[in-house]
C-alpha positions in Angstrom: -55.8 57.8 65.5 -55.9 54.5 63.7 -55.3 51.2 65.6 -51.7 50.1 65.3 -50.5 53.6 64.4 -48.2 53.8 67.4 -46.5 50.5 66.6 -45.9 51.6 63.0 -44.5 54.9 64.2 -42.0 53.0 66.5 -41.0 50.8 63.6 -40.4 53.8 61.4 -36.6 53.9 61.7 -36.3 50.4 60.1 -39.0 50.9 57.5 -37.2 53.1 55.0 -33.4 52.8 55.2 -32.9 54.3 51.8 -34.2 57.7 52.9 -32.0 57.8 55.9 -28.8 57.8 53.9 -26.0 60.3 54.8 -26.5 62.1 51.5 -30.2 62.6 52.2 -29.4 63.9 55.7 -26.9 66.3 54.2 -29.4 67.6 51.6 -32.1 68.0 54.2 -29.5 69.9 56.3 -28.9 72.2 53.3 -32.6 73.0 53.1 -32.7 73.6 56.9 -29.6 75.8 56.5 -31.4 78.0 53.9 -34.5 78.1 56.1 -32.6 79.5 59.1 -30.8 82.0 56.9 -34.1 83.3 55.8 -35.3 83.5 59.3 -32.4 85.6 60.7 -31.2 87.5 57.6 -33.3 90.6 58.4 -32.1 90.9 62.0 -29.1 93.2 61.1 -31.2 95.1 58.6 -33.6 96.7 61.1 -31.8 100.0 61.6 -31.2 100.3 57.8 -34.8 99.6 57.0 -36.0 102.2 59.6 -33.8 104.8 57.9 -34.8 103.9 54.4 -38.5 103.8 55.0 -38.5 106.6 57.7 -40.0 104.4 60.4 -38.8 103.4 63.9 -36.7 100.4 64.6 -39.6 98.9 66.4 -41.8 99.3 63.4 -39.2 97.8 61.1 -39.2 94.7 63.2 -42.5 93.8 61.5 -40.4 92.0 58.9 -39.4 89.6 61.7 -42.7 89.3 63.4 -44.6 88.7 60.2 -42.2 85.9 59.3 -42.5 84.3 62.8 -46.4 84.5 62.9 -46.7 82.9 59.4 -44.1 80.3 60.2 -45.9 79.4 63.4 -49.5 79.3 62.1 -48.6 77.3 59.0 -47.3 74.4 61.2 -50.9 73.6 61.7 -51.1 72.7 58.0 -47.7 71.1 57.4 -48.0 68.7 60.3 -50.9 66.6 59.0 -49.9 67.2 55.4 -46.5 65.7 56.1 -48.1 62.7 58.0 -50.4 62.1 55.0 -48.5 62.7 51.8 -44.9 62.2 53.1 -42.6 64.5 55.0 -39.9 64.5 52.4 -42.3 65.6 49.6 -43.5 68.5 51.7 -39.9 69.5 52.6 -39.0 69.6 48.9 -42.1 71.6 48.0 -41.6 74.1 50.8 -38.0 74.6 49.8 -39.0 75.4 46.2 -41.7 77.8 47.4 -39.1 79.6 49.5 -37.0 80.2 46.4 -40.0 82.0 44.8 -41.0 84.0 47.8 -37.5 85.1 48.6 -37.2 86.5 45.1 -40.5 88.4 45.6 -39.2 89.7 48.9 -36.1 91.1 47.2 -38.3 92.9 44.7 -40.8 94.4 47.1 -41.0 98.2 46.4 -42.7 99.4 49.6 -42.5 98.5 53.2 -46.0 97.0 53.6 -45.3 94.8 50.6 -42.0 93.8 52.1 -43.8 92.7 55.3 -46.4 90.8 53.3 -43.6 89.1 51.2 -41.8 88.2 54.4 -45.0 86.6 55.8 -45.2 84.5 52.6 -41.6 83.6 53.1 -42.3 82.4 56.7 -45.3 80.4 55.5 -43.2 78.5 53.0 -40.2 78.0 55.3 -42.5 76.6 58.0 -42.5 73.2 56.1 -38.7 72.6 56.3 -37.1 72.3 59.7 -40.0 70.9 61.8 -40.8 68.2 59.3 -37.1 67.5 59.0 -37.2 66.8 62.8 -40.2 64.7 62.4 -38.6 62.8 59.5 -35.6 62.1 61.7 -38.0 61.0 64.4 -39.4 58.4 62.0 -36.0 57.2 60.8 -33.8 57.2 63.9 -34.3 55.3 67.1 -34.9 57.4 70.3 -31.5 56.4 71.7 -29.7 58.0 68.7 -32.0 60.9 68.2 -30.3 63.5 70.4 -27.1 63.0 68.5 -28.8 63.1 65.0 -30.8 66.2 65.9 -27.5 67.8 67.0 -26.1 67.1 63.6 -29.2 68.7 62.0 -28.6 71.6 64.4 -25.1 72.2 62.9 -26.9 73.1 59.6 -29.5 75.3 61.3 -27.0 77.1 63.5 -24.6 77.6 60.6 -27.6 79.0 58.7 -28.4 81.4 61.5 -24.8 82.6 61.6 -24.7 83.0 57.8 -28.0 84.9 57.8 -27.0 87.3 60.5 -23.6 88.0 59.1 -24.6 88.2 55.5 -27.6 90.3 56.2 -25.4 92.9 57.9 -22.6 92.6 55.3 -25.0 93.0 52.3 -26.8 95.9 53.9 -23.5 97.9 54.0 -22.1 96.8 50.6 -24.5 95.7 47.9 -27.8 96.6 49.7 -30.2 94.5 51.7 -32.1 93.3 48.6 -29.0 91.5 47.3 -29.0 89.2 50.4 -32.6 88.2 49.7 -31.9 87.6 46.0 -28.9 85.4 46.8 -31.0 83.5 49.2 -33.6 82.8 46.5 -30.9 81.2 44.3 -29.7 79.1 47.2 -33.2 77.8 48.0 -33.7 76.9 44.3 -30.4 74.9 44.3 -31.4 73.1 47.5 -34.8 72.1 46.2 -33.4 70.8 42.9 -30.7 68.7 44.6 -33.2 67.3 47.1 -35.7 66.3 44.4 -33.0 64.7 42.2 -31.6 62.6 45.0 -35.0 61.6 46.5 -36.2 60.4 43.0 -33.0 58.4 42.5 -33.4 56.8 46.0 -37.1 56.1 45.5 -37.9 58.1 48.5 -40.9 60.0 47.2 -43.3 57.1 47.3 -46.7 58.1 48.8 -47.1 56.6 52.3 -48.9 53.3 52.3 -52.7 53.9 52.2 -54.2 51.5 54.8 -57.8 52.5 54.2 -57.7 55.8 56.0 -60.5 58.2 55.1 -59.7 61.3 53.0 -58.4 64.4 54.9 -61.1 66.5 56.4 -60.9 69.6 58.6 -63.1 68.0 61.2 -60.9 64.9 61.5 -57.8 67.1 61.7 -59.3 69.2 64.5 -60.4 66.1 66.3 -56.9 64.6 66.1 -55.3 67.9 67.2 -57.6 68.1 70.2 -56.8 64.5 71.0 -53.2 65.4 71.2 -53.9 68.5 73.3 -55.7 66.3 75.8 -52.4 64.6 76.6 -50.7 66.3 79.6 -47.2 65.7 78.2 -48.1 67.4 75.0 -49.7 70.4 76.7 -46.7 70.8 79.0 -44.1 70.7 76.1 -46.1 73.2 74.0 -46.5 75.6 76.9 -42.9 75.5 77.7 -41.7 76.0 74.2 -44.0 79.0 73.7 -42.5 80.7 76.7 -39.0 79.8 75.5 -39.8 81.3 72.1 -40.9 84.6 73.7 -38.0 84.9 76.1 -35.1 83.7 74.0 -36.1 84.1 70.3 -38.0 87.3 70.9 -35.0 89.1 72.5 -32.5 87.5 70.0 -34.0 89.5 67.1 -32.9 92.8 68.8 -29.4 91.9 69.8 -28.0 93.5 66.6 -30.0 96.7 67.3 -28.6 96.6 70.8 -25.0 96.3 69.4 -25.6 99.2 67.0 -27.4 101.6 69.3 -25.8 100.6 72.6 -22.2 100.1 71.5 -22.0 102.0 68.2 -21.2 99.1 66.0 -21.9 99.0 62.3 -24.6 96.7 60.9 -22.0 94.3 59.5 -20.1 94.3 62.8 -23.3 93.7 64.7 -24.1 90.8 62.4 -20.6 89.5 62.9 -21.1 89.5 66.7 -24.3 87.6 66.3 -22.3 84.9 64.5 -20.9 84.1 68.0 -24.4 83.1 69.0 -24.3 80.5 66.3 -20.8 79.5 67.2 -22.1 78.7 70.6 -24.6 76.4 69.0 -21.9 74.7 67.0 -19.8 74.2 70.2 -22.9 72.5 71.7 -23.4 70.3 68.7 -19.8 69.1 68.8 -19.9 68.3 72.6 -23.5 67.2 72.8 -22.8 63.5 73.3 -20.1 64.2 76.0 -22.2 66.8 77.9 -25.3 64.6 77.7 -23.3 61.7 79.3 -21.9 64.0 81.9 -24.9 66.0 82.9 -27.9 64.0 81.7 -30.8 65.7 80.0 -31.9 67.4 83.2 -28.5 68.9 83.9 -28.2 70.0 80.3 -31.4 72.0 80.4 -30.5 73.7 83.7 -26.9 74.5 82.6 -28.3 75.9 79.4 -30.7 78.2 81.2 -27.9 79.5 83.4 -25.7 80.3 80.4 -28.6 82.1 78.6 -29.4 84.2 81.6 -25.7 85.2 82.1 -25.4 86.1 78.4 -28.5 88.2 78.4 -27.4 90.1 81.5 -24.1 90.8 79.8 -25.8 92.1 76.7 -28.0 94.3 78.9 -25.5 95.8 81.2 -22.0 95.2 79.9 -19.9 98.4 80.2 -17.7 97.4 77.2 -18.5 95.7 73.9 -16.1 92.8 74.7 -18.4 91.6 77.6 -21.4 91.9 75.3 -19.6 89.8 72.7 -18.9 87.1 75.3 -22.5 87.3 76.5 -23.7 86.6 73.0 -21.5 83.5 72.8 -22.6 82.2 76.2 -26.3 82.7 75.3 -25.8 80.7 72.1 -24.3 77.7 73.9 -27.0 77.8 76.5 -29.9 78.2 74.1 -29.0 75.1 72.2 -28.4 73.1 75.3 -31.9 74.0 76.5 -33.7 74.0 73.2 -32.4 70.6 71.9 -33.6 69.0 75.2 -37.0 70.3 74.4 -36.8 69.2 70.7 -36.1 65.6 71.8 -39.1 65.8 74.1 -41.2 67.0 71.2 -40.2 64.1 68.9 -41.4 61.7 71.5 -44.4 63.4 73.1 -46.8 61.7 70.6 -45.1 59.0 68.4 -48.4 57.9 66.9 -48.8 61.4 65.2 -45.2 62.6 65.2 -45.5 65.0 62.2 -48.5 66.8 63.7 -47.0 66.9 67.2 -43.6 68.3 66.1 -45.2 70.9 63.9 -47.5 72.0 66.8 -44.3 72.3 68.8 -42.8 74.6 66.1 -46.1 76.5 65.9 -46.0 77.4 69.5 -42.3 78.2 69.4 -42.8 80.8 66.7 -46.0 82.2 68.0 -44.2 82.7 71.2 -41.3 84.4 69.3 -43.7 86.7 67.5 -45.3 87.7 70.8 -41.8 88.3 72.2 -40.8 90.4 69.2 -43.9 92.6 69.6 -43.2 93.2 73.3 -39.6 94.0 72.8 -40.4 96.2 69.8 -42.5 98.3 72.1 -39.6 98.7 74.5 -36.8 99.2 72.0 -38.2 102.6 70.8 -38.4 103.7 74.5 -34.8 102.7 75.5 -36.0 99.8 77.6 -33.9 97.0 76.2 -31.6 96.5 79.2 -34.4 95.9 81.7 -36.4 93.8 79.2 -33.3 91.6 78.6 -32.9 91.3 82.4 -36.5 90.2 82.9 -36.1 87.6 80.1 -32.9 86.3 81.8 -34.9 85.7 85.0 -37.7 84.0 83.1 -35.3 81.7 81.3 -33.7 80.7 84.7 -37.1 79.7 86.1 -38.0 77.9 82.8 -34.7 75.9 82.8 -35.4 74.8 86.4 -38.9 73.6 85.5 -37.7 71.7 82.4 -34.9 70.1 84.4 -37.3 68.9 87.1 -39.7 67.6 84.6 -37.1 65.7 82.6 -35.6 64.3 85.8 -39.1 63.1 87.0 -39.7 61.4 83.6 -36.3 59.7 83.8 -37.0 58.4 87.3 -40.4 57.1 86.2 -38.9 55.3 83.2 -36.2 53.8 85.5 -38.9 52.6 87.9 -40.9 50.9 85.0 
């Protein structure tokens, strides 16, 4: 890390006011919306894919796991790339690549090719949301960052809702390929609009070269290891990996639970999953008020309690209405907990924020892929209810630990 890098990182919000315009934020939100649609659009398709390709629902979940693994691993590339050539440039390039790979996914003739195309899709989408968070970290002071990230969350949550609903709707009407084809068109439009506005605003200038040496793998690994030596970085990365396994890993199978456990259609199951996203929107609307009332530590703990309650309702509810309520509660709780962790991620290493935030995303989605693999093993054996219950208990413990840690950091900051 170069001398003075930390001070330049802190000065970031004042250094490029043109790129932090409301229009730019909205267009970045559009790209993030598309990215989240692509991440969740296959959730309601698992049962249909298993029937079409004559495989089990657990085997069909490879389309989700492959996306998550590629999404997580590619963070190790996008982080330093964004720090070096500009986060906005990478976001635009990744959005354009998503348009291409989404079209390839829609045209995949066999299941192994579908899985490979989904992996390429995840690799491309990996450069959008985490670098958008890092870009906000550069542009927005810490005191305003929770609120700004909550606005970005509106786009990502809406994308998740749209992906889950449209994936189920398209599966039952026009066919699952139509959803992926429509997504390709949407990605292309987002990339074109972003490029046009960024050029007009002069926001694509290469970061100032202050004499840094050319990129090398050895230097990158050394910088990453330096970050991992920081206790705060290790703690945040470990926690988010566990969160990814417990929350995101089980989320992928909620539509299958609604279909197999309550007899809903794929479109109805996708519609129920919209309530998970509605919970996130409710959080984004009330984020400032709840933060003032509960503080970050209270927000994390309350979020964990709501997730656990929602998972238990999904696991053991005797009627579909209770499962629907559980889905909504889990959505509110997840974003209360996860946004608290996102804020910690943007501040855990300000001198290398792009790399740090994408490491955060890497561990989140590697954790998710691990969770998907574990739950996939259980879904074909009828073990979803006990697995959901175990995840609920784990989330409760995790929320308590996050709350304690955030409270301790707040007390230390107050003492200083």
